[in-house]
VMD Tcl script that draws the C-alpha trace (Angstrom):
set ca {
  {-12.33 -7.31 5.37}
  {-14.14 -9.42 2.78}
  {-10.90 -10.27 0.98}
  {-9.53 -11.58 4.29}
  {-12.71 -13.57 4.97}
  {-12.62 -15.04 1.46}
  {-8.96 -16.02 1.68}
  {-9.33 -17.54 5.16}
  {-12.33 -19.62 4.06}
  {-10.74 -20.85 0.84}
  {-7.28 -21.59 2.22}
  {-8.91 -23.26 5.24}
  {-10.97 -25.51 2.97}
  {-7.89 -26.13 0.80}
  {-5.96 -27.43 3.83}
  {-8.83 -29.79 4.64}
  {-10.26 -27.83 7.58}
  {-13.93 -27.11 8.20}
  {-14.50 -23.36 8.18}
  {-17.41 -21.59 9.90}
  {-18.69 -18.06 9.52}
  {-19.59 -16.32 12.75}
  {-22.17 -13.68 11.79}
  {-22.49 -10.40 13.73}
  {-19.16 -10.49 15.55}
  {-18.89 -11.60 19.18}
  {-22.67 -11.23 19.54}
  {-23.07 -14.12 17.09}
  {-20.48 -16.12 19.02}
  {-22.50 -15.65 22.23}
  {-25.94 -16.21 20.66}
  {-24.84 -19.23 18.60}
  {-27.53 -21.03 16.60}
  {-27.82 -19.78 13.02}
  {-25.14 -17.18 13.64}
  {-22.45 -19.85 13.26}
  {-22.69 -21.39 9.78}
  {-20.51 -23.73 7.79}
  {-18.81 -21.85 4.94}
  {-18.43 -23.25 1.43}
  {-16.08 -22.36 -1.43}
  {-18.89 -20.71 -3.42}
  {-20.23 -18.78 -0.42}
  {-17.32 -16.32 -0.63}
  {-17.55 -15.72 -4.35}
  {-18.15 -12.17 -5.67}
  {-17.28 -10.55 -2.35}
  {-13.83 -9.13 -3.17}
  {-15.28 -5.90 -4.54}
  {-17.65 -5.27 -1.64}
  {-16.78 -2.83 1.12}
  {-17.53 -3.50 4.78}
  {-17.97 -7.12 5.81}
  {-20.46 -9.61 4.42}
  {-20.67 -11.59 7.67}
  {-21.54 -8.53 9.72}
  {-19.91 -7.19 12.81}
  {-21.27 -5.84 16.09}
  {-20.15 -4.26 19.33}
  {-21.04 -6.75 22.01}
  {-21.61 -6.05 25.69}
  {-22.44 -9.71 26.49}
  {-18.98 -10.89 25.50}
  {-17.43 -8.48 27.98}
  {-19.01 -10.41 30.86}
  {-17.75 -13.84 31.84}
  {-21.17 -15.49 31.40}
  {-21.26 -14.21 27.82}
  {-17.86 -15.74 27.14}
  {-19.07 -18.97 28.75}
  {-21.98 -19.16 26.26}
  {-19.54 -18.49 23.41}
  {-17.24 -21.28 24.63}
  {-20.19 -23.67 24.81}
  {-21.19 -22.91 21.20}
  {-17.63 -23.50 19.97}
  {-17.16 -26.76 21.90}
  {-20.43 -28.18 20.57}
  {-19.24 -27.55 17.00}
  {-15.72 -28.77 17.74}
  {-14.19 -25.41 16.76}
  {-10.76 -24.88 18.34}
  {-9.32 -22.21 16.04}
  {-10.63 -18.66 15.97}
  {-9.65 -16.05 13.43}
  {-10.61 -12.55 14.57}
  {-10.62 -9.52 12.26}
  {-11.00 -6.23 14.09}
  {-9.35 -3.40 15.98}
  {-7.45 -3.54 19.27}
  {-10.67 -3.92 21.29}
  {-11.77 -7.04 19.43}
  {-8.28 -8.51 19.58}
  {-7.84 -7.85 23.30}
  {-11.19 -9.56 23.88}
  {-10.06 -12.57 21.86}
  {-6.90 -12.87 23.90}
  {-8.82 -12.74 27.19}
  {-11.18 -15.43 25.87}
  {-8.21 -17.63 25.07}
  {-6.60 -17.12 28.47}
  {-9.82 -18.08 30.25}
  {-10.61 -21.00 27.96}
  {-9.47 -23.78 30.34}
  {-11.40 -22.35 33.29}
  {-14.51 -21.76 31.14}
  {-14.44 -25.46 30.15}
  {-14.09 -26.52 33.81}
  {-17.20 -24.46 34.67}
  {-19.12 -25.85 31.68}
  {-18.33 -29.43 32.74}
  {-19.34 -28.61 36.35}
  {-22.64 -27.18 35.12}
  {-23.18 -30.37 33.12}
  {-23.36 -28.46 29.84}
  {-20.49 -30.41 28.22}
  {-18.99 -33.84 28.86}
  {-15.42 -34.56 29.99}
  {-14.82 -36.02 26.56}
  {-15.96 -32.84 24.78}
  {-13.79 -30.75 27.08}
  {-10.80 -32.97 26.30}
  {-11.31 -32.69 22.54}
  {-11.47 -28.90 22.78}
  {-8.85 -28.51 25.50}
  {-7.12 -25.60 23.80}
  {-8.23 -22.58 21.76}
  {-5.88 -21.09 19.15}
  {-6.37 -17.48 18.17}
  {-4.99 -15.41 15.35}
  {-5.84 -11.80 14.69}
  {-5.95 -9.64 11.59}
  {-6.18 -5.93 12.12}
  {-9.09 -4.28 10.38}
  {-9.26 -0.58 11.21}
  {-9.34 2.41 8.92}
  {-7.42 4.56 11.43}
  {-4.27 2.45 11.03}
  {-3.94 2.88 14.79}
  {-2.56 -0.54 15.65}
  {1.14 -0.64 16.46}
  {3.38 -3.23 14.85}
  {1.51 -3.21 11.54}
  {2.52 -0.96 8.65}
  {-0.98 -0.94 7.23}
  {-4.19 -2.24 8.72}
  {-6.90 -3.68 6.45}
  {-9.08 -0.79 5.29}
  {-6.62 2.08 5.68}
  {-5.68 2.32 2.01}
  {-9.35 2.28 0.91}
  {-10.18 5.03 3.42}
  {-7.34 7.11 1.94}
  {-8.81 6.54 -1.54}
  {-12.14 7.98 -0.36}
  {-10.47 10.97 1.31}
  {-8.24 11.80 -1.67}
  {-11.25 11.67 -4.04}
  {-12.90 14.31 -1.85}
  {-9.72 16.40 -1.55}
  {-9.29 16.39 -5.35}
  {-12.90 17.47 -5.85}
  {-12.61 20.23 -3.26}
  {-9.29 21.40 -4.67}
  {-10.86 22.25 -8.03}
  {-13.66 24.21 -6.30}
  {-11.22 26.02 -4.06}
  {-9.01 26.99 -6.99}
  {-11.95 28.53 -8.79}
  {-12.97 30.57 -5.75}
  {-9.86 31.46 -3.70}
  {-11.15 29.81 -0.56}
  {-9.72 28.19 2.49}
  {-10.92 24.63 3.00}
  {-10.80 22.75 6.28}
  {-11.22 19.02 5.97}
  {-11.91 16.85 9.00}
  {-10.99 13.18 8.66}
  {-11.43 10.22 11.00}
  {-8.89 9.35 13.65}
  {-9.93 9.88 17.25}
  {-6.61 8.78 18.71}
  {-4.48 8.31 15.62}
  {-3.49 10.91 13.05}
  {-2.41 8.51 10.30}
  {-5.20 9.32 7.83}
  {-4.82 13.07 8.39}
  {-1.04 12.90 8.04}
  {-0.95 10.87 4.84}
  {-3.72 12.98 3.31}
  {-1.77 16.16 4.11}
  {1.37 14.64 2.60}
  {-0.46 13.47 -0.53}
  {-2.26 16.75 -1.25}
  {0.37 19.20 -0.01}
  {-1.87 20.69 2.68}
  {-0.82 23.94 4.34}
  {-1.34 22.60 7.84}
  {-2.26 19.34 9.54}
  {-3.58 18.78 13.08}
  {-2.95 15.31 14.54}
  {-3.50 14.06 18.11}
  {0.06 12.66 18.43}
  {1.73 16.03 17.90}
  {-0.30 19.05 18.98}
  {0.83 22.40 17.53}
  {3.22 24.59 19.56}
  {2.03 27.44 21.77}
  {0.96 30.43 19.69}
  {0.00 28.19 16.74}
  {-2.93 30.47 15.91}
  {-0.66 33.31 14.80}
  {1.67 30.92 13.01}
  {-1.22 29.33 11.08}
  {-2.55 32.72 9.96}
  {0.89 33.84 8.79}
  {1.30 30.61 6.84}
  {-2.09 31.00 5.14}
  {-1.28 34.57 4.18}
  {2.04 33.52 2.68}
  {0.43 30.62 0.77}
  {-2.27 32.96 -0.57}
  {-0.53 33.19 -3.91}
  {-1.41 29.58 -4.67}
  {-5.17 30.37 -4.68}
  {-5.66 27.35 -2.51}
  {-5.41 26.78 1.21}
  {-6.16 23.35 2.58}
  {-6.05 22.45 6.27}
  {-6.46 18.82 7.35}
  {-7.75 18.04 10.85}
  {-7.96 14.64 12.53}
  {-11.17 14.37 14.59}
  {-9.04 13.79 17.71}
  {-6.88 16.91 17.23}
  {-6.04 18.84 20.41}
  {-3.73 21.53 21.69}
  {-0.82 21.12 24.12}
  {-3.16 21.31 27.11}
  {-5.40 18.55 25.79}
  {-8.28 20.86 24.71}
  {-9.90 19.67 21.47}
  {-9.28 21.67 18.30}
  {-12.31 21.28 16.03}
  {-12.66 22.27 12.39}
  {-15.23 24.89 13.55}
  {-12.63 26.49 15.87}
  {-10.13 26.80 13.02}
  {-12.78 28.21 10.69}
  {-13.69 30.95 13.19}
  {-10.02 31.77 13.74}
  {-9.27 32.14 10.00}
  {-12.39 34.19 9.29}
  {-11.86 36.49 12.26}
  {-8.11 37.12 11.81}
  {-7.78 37.00 8.03}
  {-11.29 37.53 6.72}
  {-10.80 34.62 4.30}
  {-13.87 32.88 2.91}
  {-13.62 29.55 4.75}
  {-15.52 26.27 4.38}
  {-15.39 23.14 6.52}
  {-16.11 19.61 5.36}
  {-16.45 16.75 7.83}
  {-15.97 13.48 6.00}
  {-17.43 11.11 8.58}
  {-18.56 7.65 7.55}
  {-17.88 8.14 3.84}
  {-14.36 7.03 4.73}
  {-15.45 3.58 5.88}
  {-17.37 2.68 2.74}
  {-16.94 2.10 -0.93}
  {-15.12 -0.51 -2.94}
  {-11.87 -1.72 -1.36}
  {-8.69 -0.63 -3.15}
  {-6.44 -3.16 -4.90}
  {-3.88 -2.82 -2.08}
  {-6.47 -3.68 0.58}
  {-7.70 -6.72 -1.35}
  {-4.18 -8.07 -1.77}
  {-3.35 -7.24 1.85}
  {-6.53 -8.98 3.07}
  {-5.88 -12.02 0.87}
  {-2.27 -12.36 2.00}
  {-3.24 -11.91 5.66}
  {-5.96 -14.55 5.32}
  {-3.47 -17.10 3.99}
  {-0.95 -16.25 6.71}
  {-3.67 -16.48 9.40}
  {-4.62 -20.02 8.39}
  {-0.94 -21.05 8.37}
  {-0.42 -19.50 11.82}
  {-3.45 -21.35 13.24}
  {-2.34 -24.69 11.79}
  {1.14 -24.25 13.25}
  {-0.01 -22.96 16.64}
  {0.60 -24.94 19.83}
  {-0.70 -24.28 23.36}
  {2.69 -22.65 24.04}
  {2.71 -20.09 21.20}
  {1.20 -16.74 22.21}
  {-1.86 -15.48 20.32}
  {-0.54 -13.60 17.29}
  {-1.62 -11.02 14.76}
  {-0.57 -11.35 11.15}
  {0.46 -8.14 9.50}
  {2.56 -6.59 6.79}
  {5.94 -4.96 7.25}
  {7.19 -3.42 4.01}
  {5.90 -6.10 1.66}
  {6.54 -9.05 3.93}
  {3.97 -10.96 5.90}
  {4.95 -11.05 9.58}
  {3.50 -12.52 12.77}
  {3.58 -10.52 15.97}
  {2.50 -11.47 19.49}
  {-0.94 -9.94 19.89}
  {-0.49 -8.62 23.40}
  {2.83 -6.92 22.61}
  {1.09 -4.97 19.84}
  {-1.81 -4.09 22.11}
  {0.67 -2.97 24.77}
  {2.57 -0.65 22.42}
  {-0.74 0.71 21.13}
  {-1.65 1.50 24.76}
  {1.81 3.02 25.33}
  {1.03 5.59 22.61}
  {-2.11 6.65 24.48}
  {-0.10 6.92 27.70}
  {2.64 8.93 25.99}
  {0.01 11.32 24.61}
  {-1.65 11.64 28.03}
  {1.74 12.43 29.59}
  {2.52 14.94 26.82}
  {5.55 12.97 25.59}
  {4.74 13.83 21.98}
  {8.05 12.75 20.42}
  {7.67 9.32 22.07}
  {4.10 9.01 20.79}
  {5.26 9.49 17.21}
  {8.19 7.06 17.65}
  {5.94 4.38 19.18}
  {3.60 4.63 16.19}
  {6.40 3.04 14.20}
  {8.90 3.81 11.48}
  {6.52 4.62 8.63}
  {4.46 7.06 10.73}
  {7.63 8.82 11.86}
  {8.94 9.05 8.27}
  {5.64 10.49 7.09}
  {5.71 13.10 9.86}
  {9.31 14.14 9.18}
  {8.71 14.35 5.42}
  {5.56 16.42 5.92}
  {7.32 18.83 8.30}
  {10.14 19.32 5.83}
  {7.91 19.89 2.79}
  {5.26 22.06 4.41}
  {7.35 24.76 5.98}
  {9.17 26.25 3.03}
  {11.63 28.84 4.22}
  {14.47 28.90 1.72}
  {17.77 29.47 3.53}
  {19.49 32.86 3.31}
  {22.69 31.31 2.00}
  {22.53 29.49 -1.32}
  {24.57 26.31 -1.79}
  {25.52 27.29 -5.37}
  {24.67 23.73 -6.35}
  {22.63 23.04 -9.50}
  {20.50 19.89 -9.46}
  {18.73 18.86 -12.68}
  {15.60 16.68 -12.80}
  {14.74 14.70 -15.91}
  {11.76 12.41 -16.64}
  {12.34 9.49 -18.97}
  {9.94 7.22 -20.83}
  {6.18 6.86 -20.67}
  {4.43 8.99 -18.08}
  {2.81 7.37 -15.07}
  {0.68 8.55 -12.18}
  {2.72 9.84 -9.25}
  {5.67 11.28 -11.22}
  {4.51 14.80 -10.43}
  {4.55 14.05 -6.71}
  {8.19 12.92 -6.98}
  {9.19 15.99 -9.00}
  {7.35 18.33 -6.62}
  {8.97 16.97 -3.47}
  {12.43 16.79 -5.08}
  {12.18 20.44 -6.16}
  {10.90 21.58 -2.76}
  {13.51 19.72 -0.75}
  {16.20 21.03 -3.10}
  {15.05 24.62 -2.57}
  {15.02 24.08 1.21}
  {18.61 22.82 0.95}
  {19.52 26.04 -0.86}
  {20.14 24.35 -4.22}
  {19.22 25.73 -7.59}
  {16.73 23.25 -9.08}
  {16.66 22.83 -12.87}
  {14.18 20.92 -15.00}
  {15.16 19.24 -18.24}
  {12.42 19.13 -20.86}
  {12.08 16.19 -23.28}
  {14.19 13.62 -21.47}
  {17.76 12.76 -22.47}
  {17.19 14.32 -25.88}
  {16.36 17.61 -24.18}
  {19.42 17.21 -21.98}
  {21.53 16.87 -25.15}
  {19.89 19.92 -26.74}
  {20.24 22.06 -23.63}
  {16.51 22.38 -22.85}
  {17.19 23.20 -19.24}
  {14.85 25.53 -17.35}
  {13.72 26.22 -13.86}
  {11.07 23.56 -13.11}
  {9.05 21.94 -14.76}
  {10.24 18.60 -16.23}
  {8.61 16.57 -19.01}
  {9.18 13.33 -20.87}
  {10.44 11.67 -23.99}
  {12.12 8.31 -24.21}
  {15.48 8.23 -25.93}
  {18.54 6.48 -24.56}
  {21.49 8.78 -23.93}
  {24.15 6.72 -25.75}
  {23.25 8.48 -29.02}
  {23.77 11.86 -27.39}
  {26.38 11.20 -24.75}
  {28.76 13.89 -26.00}
  {26.05 16.55 -26.28}
  {24.79 15.62 -22.83}
  {28.22 16.15 -21.30}
  {28.41 19.55 -23.02}
  {25.00 20.56 -21.59}
  {26.10 19.47 -18.13}
  {29.16 21.69 -18.47}
  {27.24 24.59 -20.00}
  {24.58 24.74 -17.26}
  {27.05 23.74 -14.59}
  {24.86 20.82 -13.49}
  {26.32 19.23 -10.34}
  {23.88 16.39 -9.96}
  {21.12 14.56 -11.80}
  {17.78 13.07 -10.68}
  {16.39 10.68 -13.29}
  {12.72 9.71 -12.86}
  {11.32 6.94 -15.04}
  {11.08 3.27 -15.85}
  {13.47 0.78 -17.43}
  {14.74 3.42 -19.90}
  {15.69 5.68 -17.00}
  {17.61 2.77 -15.43}
  {19.35 1.93 -18.73}
  {20.07 5.61 -19.34}
  {21.63 5.92 -15.89}
  {23.83 2.89 -16.65}
  {24.95 4.39 -19.97}
  {25.83 7.70 -18.29}
  {27.89 5.81 -15.70}
  {29.69 3.89 -18.46}
  {30.38 7.23 -20.18}
  {32.26 8.54 -17.13}
  {35.60 7.10 -18.36}
  {35.42 9.23 -21.47}
  {33.56 12.33 -20.26}
  {34.56 13.87 -16.96}
  {31.37 15.98 -16.91}
  {29.40 12.78 -16.19}
  {31.30 12.32 -12.92}
  {28.47 13.79 -10.86}
  {26.12 12.12 -8.36}
  {23.09 10.58 -10.07}
  {20.00 8.90 -8.71}
  {17.30 6.96 -10.57}
  {13.78 6.99 -9.11}
  {11.74 4.07 -10.54}
  {8.44 5.33 -11.98}
  {6.61 2.99 -14.36}
  {3.32 1.12 -14.40}
  {5.22 -2.08 -15.30}
  {7.16 -2.22 -12.00}
  {10.12 -3.75 -13.84}
  {13.06 -1.69 -12.56}
  {15.78 -3.75 -10.83}
  {16.59 -2.60 -7.31}
  {13.04 -1.81 -6.22}
  {10.09 -3.95 -5.16}
  {7.68 -1.18 -6.17}
  {7.76 1.62 -8.68}
  {5.75 4.83 -8.71}
  {2.64 4.45 -10.89}
  {2.16 0.69 -10.52}
  {-0.42 1.02 -7.74}
  {-2.53 3.42 -9.81}
  {-2.41 1.09 -12.83}
  {-3.31 -1.86 -10.62}
  {-6.40 -0.07 -9.29}
  {-7.45 0.81 -12.83}
  {-7.18 -2.82 -13.95}
  {-8.93 -4.10 -10.83}
  {-11.90 -1.75 -11.12}
  {-12.23 -2.65 -14.83}
  {-12.22 -6.36 -13.94}
  {-14.93 -5.70 -11.32}
  {-17.15 -4.13 -13.94}
  {-16.50 -6.92 -16.40}
  {-17.32 -9.55 -13.75}
  {-20.55 -7.73 -12.95}
  {-21.55 -7.78 -16.60}
  {-21.36 -11.57 -16.46}
  {-23.80 -11.73 -13.57}
  {-26.70 -11.37 -15.99}
  {-25.36 -13.65 -18.72}
  {-24.30 -16.82 -16.95}
  {-21.46 -19.02 -18.18}
  {-19.16 -16.44 -19.62}
  {-15.36 -16.30 -19.57}
  {-13.49 -13.02 -19.98}
  {-9.94 -12.84 -21.27}
  {-8.22 -9.59 -20.40}
  {-4.85 -8.39 -21.66}
  {-2.80 -6.23 -19.28}
  {0.27 -4.07 -19.84}
  {3.72 -4.51 -18.31}
  {6.06 -5.43 -21.17}
  {7.55 -8.77 -20.15}
  {6.92 -8.11 -16.46}
  {4.00 -10.05 -15.00}
  {3.55 -7.86 -11.92}
  {0.32 -6.15 -13.03}
  {-1.28 -9.36 -14.31}
  {-0.42 -11.27 -11.13}
  {-1.44 -8.60 -8.63}
  {-4.63 -7.76 -10.54}
  {-5.34 -11.51 -10.61}
  {-5.15 -11.57 -6.81}
  {-7.18 -8.38 -6.39}
  {-9.92 -9.23 -8.89}
  {-10.11 -12.96 -8.16}
  {-8.93 -14.27 -11.54}
  {-8.97 -17.96 -12.51}
  {-5.56 -17.67 -14.17}
  {-2.95 -15.06 -15.04}
  {-0.54 -15.89 -17.84}
  {2.85 -14.22 -17.48}
  {6.32 -14.51 -19.03}
  {8.15 -15.26 -15.76}
  {5.99 -18.29 -14.94}
  {6.35 -20.44 -18.06}
  {3.24 -22.22 -19.33}
  {2.54 -24.67 -22.16}
  {-0.26 -26.57 -23.85}
  {-0.80 -28.83 -20.78}
  {-1.38 -25.80 -18.56}
  {-3.82 -24.25 -21.02}
  {-5.68 -27.56 -21.20}
  {-5.84 -27.74 -17.41}
  {-7.14 -24.15 -17.17}
  {-9.90 -24.83 -19.73}
  {-10.93 -28.03 -17.92}
  {-10.93 -26.12 -14.64}
  {-13.39 -23.59 -16.07}
  {-15.60 -26.35 -17.50}
  {-15.83 -27.78 -13.95}
  {-16.44 -24.32 -12.48}
  {-19.46 -23.80 -14.75}
  {-21.12 -26.74 -12.99}
  {-21.07 -24.84 -9.68}
  {-23.03 -21.73 -8.63}
  {-20.23 -19.48 -9.86}
  {-20.83 -19.40 -13.59}
  {-18.17 -17.00 -14.83}
  {-14.46 -16.94 -15.40}
  {-11.76 -14.29 -15.53}
  {-8.44 -14.88 -17.27}
  {-5.65 -12.27 -17.30}
  {-2.84 -12.34 -19.83}
  {0.26 -10.16 -19.74}
  {0.83 -8.59 -23.18}
  {4.21 -10.28 -23.78}
  {3.80 -13.50 -21.82}
  {4.25 -15.69 -24.89}
  {4.92 -14.86 -28.55}
  {2.77 -17.73 -29.87}
  {0.03 -18.00 -27.27}
  {-1.31 -14.55 -28.06}
  {-4.48 -13.07 -26.59}
  {-6.29 -13.94 -29.83}
  {-4.97 -17.51 -29.67}
  {-6.09 -17.97 -26.05}
  {-9.45 -16.44 -26.89}
  {-9.85 -18.82 -29.85}
  {-8.78 -21.82 -27.77}
  {-11.21 -21.09 -24.92}
  {-14.02 -20.31 -27.40}
  {-13.52 -23.65 -29.18}
  {-13.10 -25.78 -26.04}
  {-15.94 -24.04 -24.24}
  {-18.51 -24.59 -27.00}
  {-21.89 -25.32 -25.47}
  {-20.49 -24.81 -21.94}
  {-19.40 -21.18 -21.84}
  {-18.83 -18.35 -24.28}
  {-15.85 -15.97 -24.30}
  {-15.20 -12.26 -24.55}
  {-11.86 -10.51 -24.76}
  {-10.67 -7.08 -23.67}
  {-7.34 -5.38 -24.27}
  {-6.95 -2.70 -21.63}
  {-4.23 -0.72 -23.41}
  {-3.29 2.84 -22.50}
  {-6.00 3.45 -19.94}
  {-3.59 1.71 -17.56}
  {-1.13 4.61 -17.77}
  {-3.45 7.47 -16.97}
  {-5.74 8.57 -14.20}
  {-5.20 10.49 -11.00}
  {-2.53 8.92 -8.82}
  {-3.66 6.80 -5.89}
  {-2.75 7.84 -2.32}
  {-0.03 5.17 -2.30}
  {1.63 6.54 -5.44}
  {1.41 10.16 -4.25}
  {2.87 9.28 -0.88}
  {5.51 6.96 -2.34}
  {6.48 9.54 -4.98}
  {6.71 12.28 -2.37}
  {8.98 10.23 -0.11}
  {11.18 9.04 -2.99}
  {11.64 12.57 -4.35}
  {12.65 14.03 -0.99}
  {14.88 11.10 -0.03}
  {16.71 11.31 -3.38}
  {17.59 14.99 -2.98}
  {18.68 14.59 0.66}
  {20.99 11.78 -0.50}
  {22.39 14.00 -3.25}
  {23.13 16.77 -0.74}
  {25.18 14.34 1.39}
  {26.90 12.81 -1.66}
  {27.94 16.24 -2.95}
  {29.69 16.96 0.35}
  {31.61 13.66 0.04}
  {32.77 14.22 -3.54}
  {33.69 17.89 -3.28}
  {37.49 18.12 -3.82}
  {39.70 21.16 -4.38}
  {36.84 23.47 -5.29}
  {35.08 21.06 -7.66}
  {32.79 18.05 -7.73}
  {34.17 14.75 -8.95}
  {32.18 11.53 -8.46}
  {33.24 8.36 -10.20}
  {32.76 5.63 -7.58}
  {29.96 3.09 -8.19}
  {28.06 4.31 -5.13}
  {27.74 7.83 -6.55}
  {25.17 6.64 -9.14}
  {22.30 4.70 -7.56}
  {18.76 3.47 -7.93}
  {16.58 4.52 -5.00}
  {14.22 1.64 -4.35}
  {11.94 0.00 -1.85}
  {13.58 -3.25 -0.73}
  {11.62 -5.48 1.68}
  {11.17 -2.94 4.43}
  {13.18 0.16 3.66}
  {14.08 2.71 1.00}
  {17.63 1.91 -0.04}
  {20.19 3.21 -2.51}
  {21.81 0.58 -4.73}
  {24.67 1.31 -7.15}
  {23.57 1.02 -10.79}
  {26.74 -0.92 -11.56}
  {25.86 -3.63 -9.02}
  {22.30 -4.01 -10.30}
  {23.60 -4.90 -13.76}
  {24.10 -8.50 -12.64}
  {20.47 -8.75 -11.53}
  {19.01 -7.59 -14.86}
  {17.64 -9.45 -17.88}
  {18.31 -6.74 -20.47}
  {16.67 -8.60 -23.35}
  {13.29 -8.70 -21.64}
  {13.81 -5.56 -19.57}
  {12.99 -7.17 -16.22}
  {14.86 -8.04 -13.02}
  {16.10 -11.67 -12.88}
  {14.19 -12.33 -9.64}
  {10.94 -10.85 -8.34}
  {9.47 -11.00 -4.84}
  {5.87 -11.09 -6.05}
  {6.27 -14.45 -7.81}
  {5.84 -15.99 -4.32}
  {2.26 -14.67 -4.31}
  {1.24 -16.62 -7.42}
  {0.47 -19.89 -5.61}
  {-1.94 -17.95 -3.38}
  {-3.83 -16.76 -6.45}
  {-4.03 -20.33 -7.78}
  {-5.26 -21.74 -4.48}
  {-7.90 -19.02 -4.16}
  {-9.04 -20.03 -7.67}
  {-9.41 -23.65 -6.45}
  {-6.33 -25.24 -7.99}
  {-4.95 -28.09 -5.98}
  {-1.28 -27.14 -5.95}
  {1.23 -27.32 -3.15}
  {1.78 -24.08 -1.26}
  {5.44 -23.53 -0.49}
  {5.41 -22.41 3.13}
  {9.17 -22.64 3.57}
  {9.31 -18.86 3.58}
  {6.56 -18.38 6.13}
  {6.77 -15.65 8.68}
  {8.28 -16.35 12.07}
  {7.04 -14.68 15.19}
  {8.77 -11.36 15.65}
  {8.75 -8.91 18.51}
  {7.51 -5.36 18.62}
  {9.02 -4.56 21.98}
  {12.46 -3.93 20.53}
  {11.02 -0.84 18.88}
  {9.98 0.62 22.24}
  {11.41 3.95 23.17}
  {13.16 4.24 26.50}
  {10.96 6.21 28.85}
  {13.70 8.17 30.61}
}
mol new
graphics top color blue
foreach p $ca { graphics top sphere $p radius 0.5 }
foreach p [lrange $ca 0 end-1] q [lrange $ca 1 end] { graphics top cylinder $p $q radius 0.2 }
display resetview
């Protein structure tokens, strides 16, 4: 929430508005006085890395009564505040909407009571409201992710990982209860990310006789030494009776005699440092909220700003609240399928993927299809998740899954085994003939290539080799997996989120070290080749003063301006600076050069330190986003291959040489899509190994404004009001 507060304050001030903090939620609005304070630029400094909310929040009974809302209206009118930005769950947002609807009549009553003048009432004749959804349950319909959900998943996955190692040492069954009274999102994504044996969510209670089914499943999975069951706190059976973690524990111990432990996570999930994703989400929502308020008229309905895919959208607040209520109704009426549909596309996809991956019953008839998986290039967090789901889905489809060791080189040398795949970066052109021989020898019918820019280039070379080698005429799919996020055809790549969190947490620590020694500027070099994604996004998440990247050209004037900007900053209360530099942003303005320049120009005003982050950005345990993303990409790729193989099967053999039989699977705006490698060629800068256009460049002005640069914000691409209702399921 703090990232959203910070962005709203700073963008508000930037547009020339006066911004006020309301402390302690609606209670502060009702009580007024010192609870409503003018915010300054410096007052939101150093809050990005704090969990919770700095301005406090409270459940408020007073605001539920009309006289409470009347007091709140009086406080706002006296300060001349006519725009309210509310961050909270559906309760808070419904309250805000009611307040807005009553506004005119509240003013009439205040004038009657002689508490405000006609003139004051006229000046404040209309109240604009915009909402941002802050809720760790992700239970608000219309938004892909609510602020706080990703951080809660980080906490849960840390616990799951810790428990997994214990459980593996002791052959135990672990039952983990996570938050979610009415929404199973956290439970579902956790189960998907850790490969749990069973998940209980309120939207989809287990079928009759689930007790026996669960015990059989646990017995079958016994070979893996580890049984994990995830339970949402609101889990129930088909008759609406609660299913608690204690109930499941008793069942397992009684029927199977397994040593069983339960862990209830509770409020741990709400706390801790926000993840990079949540900080960027909060910052983007804050900017969008200010824009929505400034553009609002008495006619526009109160809206919530949210994220769909990676696009900021505005949705009518009451439509979202209505759909959220519809889910509750559907659950009460036992229309489970509807409940899952109403939760939205991403929830439904997660549920379907989980169902497919969890219940492994290989079919009796084999497809006689061999699918090979190969990893190319530097490893990154989340690759294993993609391999695991691809292998599992393949087995479910009846295919024979093969793993190629040592990348394209291994493919040339015939290092083909049953899973497991490993890496080495070599482009296939050197080995194209040997590769075609291996494909023939092992009778490989299809290829899944997981990796970064080399994987993409390799795929292209294999496609170009099809004219000469018929063996290469098989369906191929490239799954982008690289910390650099530089693969054309996808807005995100597996591994980038993990790297981003590593950089962000390092920047947090570095900023803290400056708290003791005032007036210090840190210059930090990030990875990414020529792609400025990591530097830009980490700049947003860590609150950097500048991020130098290759795609956004800079010269001596810009450097001069940045130094001057820091000199001015040192005169304020915030006496520290953070500069990020992408490793290849400029051949002459190296990290050493920029360090030397800042050191010289800052003499007597600030001193400098530099840090090159290096390979720590590639390692670490994958974040929930990367596990989930990898899992979905792996399964989607193999399902696509299965369909493709049916299309290209002719006269007893497989022959695929159309452009659409070799694709990159990528996240584009709002959906996972397959794009032919051949078509992506046009969109690629091969010299610098980056796509020619990147969506995230639009976020750079936000970073500059939040760092107090007076630049113009291009709002031509701002979100228009959309509707949620079209997603409603017919109730017949």
